TITORLUM-258331 format. One line per 2 residues: their letters; for each residue y, z, x of C-alpha. Coordinates in steps of 0.25 Angstrom, whole numbers, m for minus. Layout:
// residues N
a> Y Z X  ...
***
This chain:
// residues 196
xx> 14 m71 m54  8 m80 m65
xx> m6 m76 m69  m14 m88 m74
xx> m26 m87 m83  m40 m89 m78
xx> m41 m103 m85  m28 m107 m78
xx> m34 m103 m65  m47 m110 m68
xx> m40 m123 m72  m31 m123 m60
xx> m43 m121 m51  m50 m133 m58
xx> m38 m141 m56  m37 m138 m41
xx> m52 m142 m39  m51 m155 m47
xx> m38 m159 m39  m44 m155 m26
xx> m57 m163 m29  m49 m175 m31
xx> m40 m173 m19  m52 m170 m10
xx> m59 m183 m14  m46 m191 m12
xx> m41 m185 1  m53 m177 6
xx> m55 m162 8  m49 m162 21
xx> m37 m170 17  m34 m161 5
xx> m26 m148 9  m24 m136 m1
xx> m9 m140 m3  m13 m154 m7
xx> m24 m149 m16  m15 m139 m23
xx> m4 m149 m24  m13 m158 m31
xx> m17 m147 m41  m2 m144 m43
xx> m3 m130 m37  2 m122 m25
xx> m6 m119 m12  m6 m105 m16
xx> m13 m107 m29  m25 m113 m21
xx> m31 m99 m17  m31 m94 m31
xx> m42 m104 m33  m49 m107 m20
xx> m52 m99 m8  m50 m110 2
xx> m50 m126 2  m65 m125 5
xx> m67 m118 m8  m59 m129 m16
xx> m66 m140 m9  m80 m134 m13
xx> m75 m132 m27  m69 m146 m28
xx> m81 m153 m22  m90 m146 m32
xx> m80 m150 m44  m79 m164 m40
xx> m94 m166 m40  m95 m158 m53
xx> m85 m168 m59  m93 m180 m53
xx> m105 m175 m59  m99 m172 m73
xx> m91 m185 m74  m101 m195 m68
xx> m115 m190 m67  m115 m182 m80
xx> m108 m193 m88  m117 m204 m83
xx> m128 m209 m93  m142 m203 m91
xx> m153 m209 m83  m152 m222 m75
xx> m139 m227 m82  m132 m215 m78
xx> m136 m216 m64  m131 m230 m63
xx> m118 m225 m70  m116 m214 m59
xx> m119 m224 m47  m110 m235 m53
xx> m98 m225 m55  m100 m218 m41
xx> m100 m232 m34  m89 m238 m42
xx> m75 m243 m37  m68 m233 m46
xx> m75 m222 m39  m73 m228 m26
xx> m58 m229 m29  m56 m215 m35
xx> m61 m205 m25  m53 m193 m30
xx> m60 m195 m44  m74 m198 m38
xx> m86 m191 m31  m82 m181 m21
xx> m94 m185 m13  m89 m199 m9
xx> m75 m193 m7  m78 m180 1
xx> m92 m181 7  m88 m181 21
xx> m79 m169 19  m88 m161 11
xx> m98 m162 23  m88 m154 31
xx> m84 m144 21  m89 m130 19
xx> m103 m126 15  m97 m122 1
xx> m91 m136 m1  m104 m142 3
xx> m112 m134 m6  m103 m137 m18
xx> m104 m152 m14  m119 m151 m13
xx> m120 m144 m27  m111 m154 m33
xx> m118 m166 m28  m132 m161 m32
xx> m126 m159 m46  m122 m174 m46
xx> m135 m178 m39  m143 m171 m49
xx> m136 m177 m61  m138 m191 m55
xx> m153 m188 m52  m155 m183 m66
xx> m153 m197 m71  m162 m203 m61
xx> m174 m193 m64  m170 m185 m76
xx> m183 m177 m76  m182 m173 m61
xx> m168 m175 m56  m171 m167 m43
xx> m182 m178 m39  m170 m188 m38
xx> m160 m179 m31  m162 m184 m17
xx> m162 m199 m21  m149 m196 m29
xx> m142 m189 m18  m145 m200 m9
xx> m140 m211 m19  m127 m202 m21
xx> m125 m202 m6  m126 m217 m5
xx> m116 m218 m17  m106 m208 m10
xx> m107 m216 3  m105 m229 m4
xx> m93 m224 m11  m87 m219 1
xx> m89 m232 9  m83 m240 m3
xx> m71 m231 m3  m69 m234 12
xx> m70 m249 12  m57 m256 12
xx> m64 m269 6  m64 m266 m9
xx> m74 m278 m11  m83 m272 m1
xx> m81 m258 m7  m85 m263 m21
xx> m97 m270 m15  m102 m257 m9
xx> m100 m250 m22  m109 m260 m29
xx> m119 m260 m18  m119 m245 m18
xx> m122 m245 m33  m134 m254 m31
xx> m139 m245 m20  m138 m232 m27
xx> m144 m238 m40  m155 m244 m32
xx> m158 m230 m24  m158 m223 m38
xx> m169 m233 m43  m160 m239 m53
xx> m163 m254 m56  m150 m263 m57
xx> m148 m275 m65  m143 m288 m58
***
């Protein structure tokens, strides 16, 4: 029996989490079995239980990781202040994000399934969403981000719904129009004046 280093085990676990997160967003949680998830990671089914207690454990971990990645790659990379808010909204409601669910926000891809998941997954999701929301709210009210949490959460919900609907529409032109209207509505709700 081959013994792997602690670093190898951590790297393998990270790889499983990342590939599972993308698969969940593409095919859904219910549509992604352990065999498929492990095949995506290039591992055997037996290796799964060396890293996770159950599929539910992996789901909670992957959802939290996907929100951490969204926060790190989108929210934290945006400019400070209002300019950053506009960047975040425009990225979120972009045709590129619409067309790449496996590389995008887990909320728009998985929200309906997360609502039916275990309490651990719901808690992981809640913690991750609040981190994203607080990062956005900090641009709206740097001195007191907590004062803008509810408004920001409401706008995020609107953006999620807009993105979900845009993905479901067969009419590409209508979908693009919906995204543009969503940007306008989100920025208006955040109190950001728009030119033109």
